[in-house]
C-alpha positions as CSV (number, residue, x, y, z in Angstrom):
1,M,-68.2,-20.4,38.6
2,Q,-65.5,-21.0,41.2
3,F,-62.0,-21.7,40.2
4,E,-60.9,-25.3,40.7
5,D,-57.9,-26.2,42.8
6,W,-55.2,-27.0,40.3
7,K,-53.3,-29.1,42.7
8,K,-56.4,-31.2,43.2
9,E,-56.8,-31.5,39.5
10,L,-53.1,-32.5,39.1
11,C,-53.5,-35.2,41.8
12,E,-56.6,-36.4,40.1
13,M,-54.9,-36.6,36.7
14,V,-52.0,-38.5,38.3
15,F,-54.3,-41.0,39.9
16,A,-56.4,-41.2,36.8
17,Q,-53.5,-41.7,34.4
18,G,-51.2,-43.5,37.0
19,R,-50.9,-46.7,35.0
20,L,-49.7,-44.8,31.8
21,I,-47.3,-42.7,33.8
22,V,-45.8,-45.8,35.7
23,W,-45.3,-47.8,32.5
24,T,-43.8,-44.9,30.5
25,A,-41.4,-44.1,33.4
26,S,-40.5,-47.7,33.8
27,V,-39.7,-48.1,30.1
28,V,-37.5,-45.0,29.9
29,F,-35.8,-45.9,33.3
30,S,-35.1,-49.5,31.9
31,L,-33.7,-48.1,28.7
32,A,-31.3,-45.9,30.8
33,I,-30.2,-48.9,32.9
34,L,-29.6,-50.9,29.7
35,I,-27.6,-48.0,28.2
36,A,-25.5,-47.6,31.4
37,A,-24.9,-51.3,31.6
38,F,-24.4,-52.5,28.0
39,W,-23.6,-49.3,25.8
40,P,-20.0,-49.4,24.6
41,P,-17.9,-47.0,26.7
42,T,-16.5,-43.9,25.1
43,Y,-13.2,-42.4,26.4
44,A,-11.7,-39.0,25.7
45,A,-8.2,-37.6,25.2
46,S,-7.5,-33.9,26.0
47,G,-4.8,-31.4,25.4
48,S,-4.4,-27.7,25.8
49,I,-3.0,-24.8,23.8
50,L,-1.7,-21.4,25.2
51,M,-2.0,-18.3,23.1
52,R,0.5,-15.8,24.4
53,T,-0.1,-12.9,22.0
54,A,-2.1,-12.2,18.9
55,K,-0.7,-13.1,15.6
56,P,2.3,-10.7,15.0
57,Q,1.4,-8.2,12.4
58,N,3.6,-6.1,10.0
59,S,3.3,-2.4,10.7
60,P,2.2,0.0,9.5
61,G,1.5,-1.2,5.9
62,T,1.5,-4.5,4.1
63,L,4.6,-3.8,2.1
64,E,6.4,-1.1,4.1
65,R,8.2,-2.0,7.3
66,T,9.0,-5.6,8.5
67,D,9.2,-5.0,12.3
68,L,6.8,-7.0,14.3
69,R,4.4,-5.7,17.0
70,N,2.6,-8.0,19.4
71,F,-0.9,-7.3,20.2
72,P,-3.0,-8.5,23.1
73,V,-5.2,-11.6,22.6
74,S,-8.8,-10.8,22.0
75,K,-12.0,-12.8,22.0
76,E,-12.0,-12.7,18.3
77,D,-8.5,-14.2,18.2
78,L,-9.5,-17.0,20.5
79,A,-12.6,-17.6,18.4
80,S,-10.5,-17.8,15.2
81,E,-8.3,-20.4,16.8
82,L,-11.3,-22.4,17.8
83,E,-12.5,-22.4,14.2
84,I,-9.1,-23.4,12.9
85,L,-9.0,-26.3,15.4
86,S,-12.3,-27.6,14.3
87,S,-11.7,-27.0,10.6
88,P,-12.5,-29.9,8.3
89,D,-9.3,-29.2,6.3
90,L,-7.2,-29.5,9.4
91,I,-8.9,-32.8,10.3
92,M,-8.4,-34.0,6.8
93,Q,-4.7,-33.1,6.8
94,T,-4.4,-35.0,10.1
95,V,-6.1,-38.2,8.9
96,V,-4.0,-38.2,5.7
97,A,-0.9,-37.6,7.6
98,M,-1.7,-40.5,10.0
99,R,-2.2,-42.8,7.1
100,G,1.1,-41.7,5.5
101,K,-0.6,-40.6,2.2
102,P,-0.1,-37.4,0.3
103,L,-2.9,-34.8,0.5
104,D,-4.0,-35.0,-3.1
105,Q,-7.3,-35.2,-4.9
106,A,-7.5,-38.9,-4.5
107,A,-7.2,-38.6,-0.7
108,I,-9.8,-35.8,-0.6
109,M,-12.3,-38.0,-2.5
110,D,-11.6,-41.2,-0.5
111,K,-14.8,-42.2,1.3
112,S,-13.1,-43.9,4.2
113,I,-11.0,-40.8,4.9
114,L,-14.2,-38.6,4.7
115,D,-15.9,-40.9,7.1
116,E,-13.0,-40.7,9.5
117,V,-13.0,-37.0,9.2
118,A,-16.7,-36.8,10.1
119,R,-16.2,-39.1,13.1
120,I,-13.3,-37.1,14.4
121,K,-15.2,-33.8,13.9
122,Q,-18.2,-35.3,15.7
123,G,-16.1,-36.2,18.7
124,L,-14.0,-33.1,18.8
125,Q,-14.7,-30.4,21.3
126,T,-12.9,-27.1,21.8
127,E,-13.4,-24.6,24.6
128,V,-11.6,-21.6,26.1
129,I,-10.9,-22.0,29.8
130,L,-12.5,-19.2,31.7
131,A,-10.3,-16.1,32.5
132,S,-7.4,-17.4,30.5
133,H,-5.9,-17.6,27.0
134,V,-5.8,-21.4,27.2
135,I,-7.8,-23.5,24.7
136,R,-8.8,-27.1,25.8
137,V,-9.2,-29.6,23.0
138,T,-11.0,-32.9,23.8
139,L,-11.5,-35.9,21.3
140,A,-13.9,-38.7,22.2
141,N,-13.4,-42.2,20.9
142,R,-14.1,-45.7,22.0
143,D,-10.4,-46.6,21.8
144,P,-8.6,-44.3,24.3
145,R,-5.2,-45.0,22.7
146,R,-6.5,-44.0,19.3
147,A,-8.1,-40.9,20.7
148,E,-4.8,-39.9,22.2
149,A,-2.8,-40.6,19.0
150,T,-5.3,-38.8,16.9
151,L,-5.4,-35.7,19.1
152,D,-1.7,-35.6,19.4
153,A,-1.5,-35.7,15.6
154,L,-4.2,-33.1,15.3
155,L,-2.3,-30.7,17.6
156,G,0.9,-31.2,15.6
157,Q,-0.8,-30.6,12.3
158,Y,-2.6,-27.6,13.9
159,M,0.7,-25.8,14.4
160,I,1.6,-26.3,10.7
161,Y,-1.8,-25.6,9.4
162,R,-2.3,-22.3,11.2
163,T,1.1,-21.1,10.0
164,K,0.1,-21.9,6.4
165,V,-3.2,-20.0,7.1
166,F,-1.4,-16.9,8.4
167,N,1.6,-17.3,6.1
168,P,0.5,-19.2,3.0
169,T,3.2,-21.0,0.8
170,D,1.8,-18.9,-2.1
171,Q,2.7,-15.8,-0.3
172,Q,6.4,-16.8,-0.1
173,L,6.4,-17.6,-3.8
174,F,4.6,-14.3,-4.6
175,F,7.2,-12.3,-2.6
176,S,10.1,-14.2,-4.3
177,D,8.7,-13.7,-7.7
178,R,8.1,-9.9,-7.1
179,A,11.6,-9.6,-5.7
180,R,13.0,-11.1,-8.8
181,L,10.8,-9.0,-11.0
182,Y,11.9,-5.8,-9.3
183,K,15.5,-6.9,-9.4
184,G,15.3,-7.3,-13.2
185,R,13.8,-3.9,-13.5
186,L,16.4,-2.4,-11.2
187,E,19.2,-3.8,-13.2
188,A,17.7,-2.4,-16.4
189,I,17.2,1.1,-14.9
190,E,20.8,0.9,-13.5
191,D,22.1,0.2,-17.0
192,Q,20.2,3.2,-18.3
193,L,21.6,5.3,-15.4
194,S,25.1,4.1,-16.2
195,A,24.7,5.1,-19.9
196,K,23.5,8.5,-18.8
197,A,26.4,8.8,-16.4
198,K,28.8,8.3,-19.2
199,E,27.4,11.3,-20.9
200,A,27.3,13.5,-17.9
201,S,26.4,13.3,-14.2
202,V,23.8,15.4,-12.5
203,A,26.4,17.4,-10.7
204,L,28.3,18.2,-13.9
205,V,25.0,19.1,-15.8
206,D,23.9,21.3,-13.0
207,R,27.3,23.0,-12.8
208,E,27.4,23.6,-16.6
209,M,23.8,25.0,-16.5
210,A,24.8,27.4,-13.7
211,N,27.9,28.5,-15.7
212,N,25.8,28.9,-18.8
213,V,23.3,31.0,-16.9
214,D,26.1,33.2,-15.6
215,M,27.7,33.6,-18.9
216,K,24.3,34.4,-20.5
217,K,23.8,37.2,-18.0
218,D,27.2,38.6,-18.8
219,M,26.6,38.4,-22.5
220,M,23.2,40.0,-22.2
221,A,24.8,42.9,-20.3
222,Q,27.5,43.1,-23.1
223,I,24.8,43.1,-25.7
224,S,22.9,45.8,-23.9
225,A,26.1,48.0,-23.7
226,L,27.0,47.3,-27.3
227,R,23.5,48.3,-28.5
228,D,23.8,51.6,-26.6
229,E,27.2,52.1,-28.3
230,H,25.7,51.2,-31.6
231,I,22.9,53.7,-31.1
232,Q,25.5,56.4,-30.4
233,K,27.6,55.5,-33.3
234,E,24.6,55.5,-35.6
235,K,23.8,59.0,-34.5
236,Y,27.4,60.0,-34.9
237,L,27.6,58.6,-38.4
238,A,24.3,60.2,-39.3
239,S,25.6,63.6,-38.3
240,F,28.9,62.8,-40.2
241,K,27.1,61.8,-43.4
242,K,24.8,64.8,-43.2
243,A,27.8,67.2,-42.9
244,A,29.6,65.4,-45.7
245,E,26.7,65.7,-48.0
246,Q,26.5,69.5,-47.7
247,D,27.9,71.7,-50.4
248,D,29.1,74.4,-48.1
249,L,32.6,74.5,-46.8
250,Q,32.8,72.2,-43.8
251,F,35.6,72.2,-41.2
252,F,34.5,69.0,-39.5
253,S,35.4,70.5,-36.1
254,F,33.1,68.1,-34.4
255,L,35.4,65.2,-35.3
256,D,37.8,64.1,-32.7
257,N,40.8,63.6,-35.0
258,R,44.1,65.3,-34.9
259,S,44.9,65.4,-38.7
260,I,41.4,66.6,-39.4
261,N,41.6,69.3,-36.7
262,D,45.0,70.5,-38.0
263,L,43.6,70.6,-41.6
264,G,40.5,72.4,-40.4
265,T,42.7,74.9,-38.5
266,Q,44.8,75.6,-41.6
267,L,41.6,75.8,-43.8
268,M,40.1,78.3,-41.4
269,A,43.3,80.3,-41.3
270,S,43.4,80.4,-45.2
271,S,39.7,81.4,-45.2
272,V,40.4,84.2,-42.9
273,E,43.4,85.3,-44.9
274,R,41.3,85.2,-48.1
275,S,38.7,87.4,-46.4
276,K,41.4,89.9,-45.5
277,A,42.8,89.8,-49.0
278,L,39.5,90.6,-50.5
279,R,39.5,93.8,-48.7
280,D,42.6,94.9,-50.7
281,F,42.4,92.8,-53.9
282,Q,39.9,91.8,-56.4
283,P,38.6,88.2,-56.5
284,G,40.3,87.7,-59.8
285,S,43.7,88.9,-58.5
286,E,46.7,86.6,-58.3
287,K,46.8,86.7,-54.5
288,V,43.2,85.7,-54.1
289,K,43.5,82.9,-56.7
290,A,46.5,81.6,-54.9
291,L,44.5,81.6,-51.6
292,D,41.5,79.9,-53.4
293,E,43.8,77.3,-54.8
294,Q,45.3,76.7,-51.3
295,I,41.8,76.6,-49.7
296,A,40.7,74.1,-52.3
297,Q,43.7,71.8,-51.7
298,L,43.2,72.0,-48.0
299,Y,39.5,71.3,-48.2
300,K,40.2,68.4,-50.5
301,A,42.7,67.0,-48.1
302,L,40.3,67.7,-45.2
303,R,37.4,66.0,-46.9
304,G,39.6,63.0,-47.9
305,E,40.7,62.6,-44.3
306,A,37.0,63.0,-43.2
307,M,35.8,60.3,-45.8
308,R,38.6,57.9,-44.6
309,L,37.5,58.5,-41.0
310,L,33.8,58.0,-42.1
311,D,34.7,54.6,-43.7
312,L,36.6,53.6,-40.5
313,R,33.6,54.5,-38.4
314,V,31.3,52.6,-40.6
315,A,33.5,49.6,-40.5
316,E,33.6,49.9,-36.8
317,L,29.8,50.1,-36.7
318,Q,29.6,47.0,-38.9
319,A,32.1,45.2,-36.6
320,L,29.9,46.3,-33.6
321,E,26.8,44.9,-35.4
322,G,28.7,41.7,-36.1
323,R,29.8,41.5,-32.4
324,I,26.2,42.0,-31.3
325,T,25.0,39.3,-33.7
326,Q,27.6,36.9,-32.6
327,L,26.7,37.5,-28.9
328,E,23.0,37.1,-29.6
329,T,23.7,33.9,-31.5
330,T,25.8,32.6,-28.6
331,V,23.1,33.5,-26.1
332,V,20.5,31.5,-28.3
333,K,22.9,28.6,-28.5
334,M,23.4,28.7,-24.7
335,G,19.7,28.7,-24.1
336,E,19.3,25.8,-26.4
337,R,22.2,24.1,-24.6
338,N,20.6,24.7,-21.2
339,I,17.3,23.3,-22.5
340,E,19.2,20.2,-23.6
341,L,21.1,20.0,-20.3
342,Q,17.8,20.4,-18.4
343,R,16.3,17.5,-20.3
344,Q,19.4,15.4,-19.5
345,S,19.1,16.4,-15.8
346,T,15.4,15.7,-15.8
347,D,16.0,12.2,-17.4
348,I,18.9,11.4,-14.9
349,Q,16.7,12.5,-12.0
350,R,13.7,10.5,-13.3
351,I,15.8,7.4,-13.8
352,S,17.4,7.9,-10.4
353,R,13.9,8.2,-8.7
354,E,12.8,5.0,-10.5
355,A,15.9,3.3,-9.5
356,A,15.5,4.4,-5.9
357,L,11.8,3.2,-5.9
358,L,12.7,-0.1,-7.5
359,Q,15.5,-0.5,-5.0
360,Y,13.1,0.1,-2.1
361,S,10.5,-2.3,-3.6
362,Y,13.2,-5.0,-4.2
363,E,14.5,-4.7,-0.6
364,T,11.0,-4.8,0.8
365,F,9.8,-7.9,-1.1
366,S,13.2,-9.6,-0.5
367,K,12.7,-9.0,3.3
368,R,9.1,-10.3,3.0
369,A,10.2,-13.4,1.2
370,E,12.9,-14.0,3.8
371,E,10.3,-13.4,6.6
372,A,7.9,-15.9,5.0
373,Q,10.8,-18.5,4.8
374,I,11.6,-17.9,8.5
375,N,8.0,-18.3,9.4
376,D,7.7,-21.5,7.3
377,A,10.9,-22.9,9.0
378,I,9.6,-22.1,12.4
379,A,6.4,-23.9,11.5
380,N,8.2,-26.9,10.2
381,A,10.5,-27.0,13.3
382,R,7.4,-26.4,15.5
383,L,9.2,-23.8,17.5
384,P,7.1,-21.7,19.9
385,G,5.9,-18.5,18.5
386,D,2.7,-16.6,19.4
387,I,1.1,-19.9,20.3
388,S,2.3,-23.2,21.7
389,I,1.0,-26.5,23.0
390,L,0.6,-26.2,26.7
391,S,-0.1,-29.9,27.4
392,R,0.2,-32.8,25.0
393,S,-2.6,-35.3,24.3
394,A,-3.4,-37.5,27.1
395,F,-6.4,-40.0,27.6
396,S,-8.4,-40.6,30.7
397,A,-9.3,-44.0,32.0
398,V,-12.6,-42.7,33.1
399,R,-15.1,-43.1,30.4
400,V,-17.1,-40.0,29.3
401,F,-20.0,-41.9,28.1
402,P,-22.1,-43.5,29.4
403,K,-21.6,-42.5,33.1
404,V,-23.6,-45.0,35.1
405,G,-24.8,-42.8,37.9
406,W,-25.7,-39.8,35.7
407,T,-27.2,-42.0,33.1
408,I,-29.5,-43.8,35.6
409,L,-30.4,-40.5,37.3
410,L,-31.2,-38.8,34.0
411,G,-33.1,-41.9,32.9
412,L,-35.3,-41.7,36.1
413,I,-35.9,-37.9,35.6
414,A,-36.6,-38.4,31.9
415,G,-39.1,-41.3,32.6
416,L,-41.0,-39.3,35.1
417,V,-41.1,-36.2,32.9
418,T,-42.1,-38.3,29.9
419,G,-44.8,-40.2,31.8
420,C,-46.3,-37.1,33.3
421,S,-46.3,-35.5,29.8
422,L,-48.1,-38.4,28.3
423,G,-50.6,-38.4,31.2
424,L,-51.3,-34.7,30.6
425,L,-51.8,-35.3,27.0
426,A,-54.1,-38.3,27.7
427,E,-56.1,-36.3,30.2
428,F,-56.4,-33.3,27.8
429,F,-57.8,-35.4,25.0
430,D,-60.1,-37.4,27.3
431,H,-63.6,-35.7,27.0
432,T,-65.6,-38.0,29.3
433,F,-67.3,-36.8,32.5
434,K,-64.9,-37.4,35.3
435,R,-66.0,-34.8,37.9
436,P,-69.3,-33.1,38.9
437,S,-67.9,-29.8,37.6
438,D,-67.7,-31.4,34.1
439,V,-71.5,-32.1,34.1
440,A,-72.3,-28.6,35.4
441,R,-70.1,-27.0,32.8
442,Y,-71.5,-29.0,30.0
443,A,-75.2,-28.9,31.0
444,E,-75.1,-25.4,32.5
445,L,-77.2,-26.8,35.4
446,P,-76.4,-27.2,39.0
447,V,-75.4,-30.7,40.2
448,V,-77.7,-32.0,42.9
449,C,-75.8,-35.1,43.8
450,S,-73.5,-37.8,42.4
451,I,-73.5,-41.6,42.8
452,K,-70.4,-43.5,42.7
453,L,-70.1,-46.3,40.1
454,V,-69.5,-49.6,41.9
455,K,-68.2,-52.5,39.7
């Protein structure tokens, strides 16, 4: 089966459904003429906004520094501004402000206000001008003066509304409350620090601790020396007592004492003389007895002097032990005092750190609250910041809808397209035999001839 010429079929369809196509196109074209001639005209007011930089941001953290850095405007920034401009809350705020009413729950639930908001939102158009940071805002309305006034009010409320979006009023209250809170805590910490300062300052405490450490080192050295001396004296007294406890004649020559040494010398001399006398006399002779009596008296005197010296050395040893005990007690007390001083120093340093942190937090939140107040004042004064109104609202005397020439042209095109579409549909659903090829395709037999129907 040969392919049929689609151009031929299209022409046959147009001639076959010509009446339907003509009537449909005529009706649509007539409606376009009626709309162009009698539809109430709609006018538009337009204004523009220039975004110089992105919203200044605090750097590097939310609560650290308050210096501002300006960032280049991005597509996301412009898209955000477009969303703010078309926000229903902004339009609601504009309508309420134009009516001179407060923005409360009653205004939000007012049906007339809601209808007005819907109409404005429907006629509002925003676009970014190509290769620029300028946003064009257009508002369509049948009353050009009203469109101009509404758009002018919308732009004014936009400057206030976006400031509240980026710098909410609650933010200012939050920063102020936090600043007051940290101020109260700081005053309480400062009172504690003043009370601690009356007891001792960190410098005095550290100086006393250093002095105590030095004194403790000296005392430990003294204790070490005294203990060595104590050991020597104990050995000395042990030898002294051992010599004193013996029954044999002792000269105590190891004692460094003049009286004892003199008595020892005399006793030794008497002993030598007695030994010589025994060579010539009997032990019971008068001379020997006299020497024995002399030796006994000298030994008694020597032993008495030795015992007095022993008592003196024992007293010295006891005094030495008392001195060691006293120094050890002083060292212990010094250690306890240093622990107490360390605790005081730690408390003062901890309170000082808390005071410094609270001071920093207080200054930061105070700066933030002041910054929020400045931003709010700038918004209320409508001073130029990162964004400004490039051109105020102005209406055009040329109506935006309906445009006669474009409406008629579009009506003609729409009529032809609609008529041809209906003609195609009608032809598609018409299953009668209109061409010889239809008979051949249906009967699967060749067509010999065709006879034209004559009415």
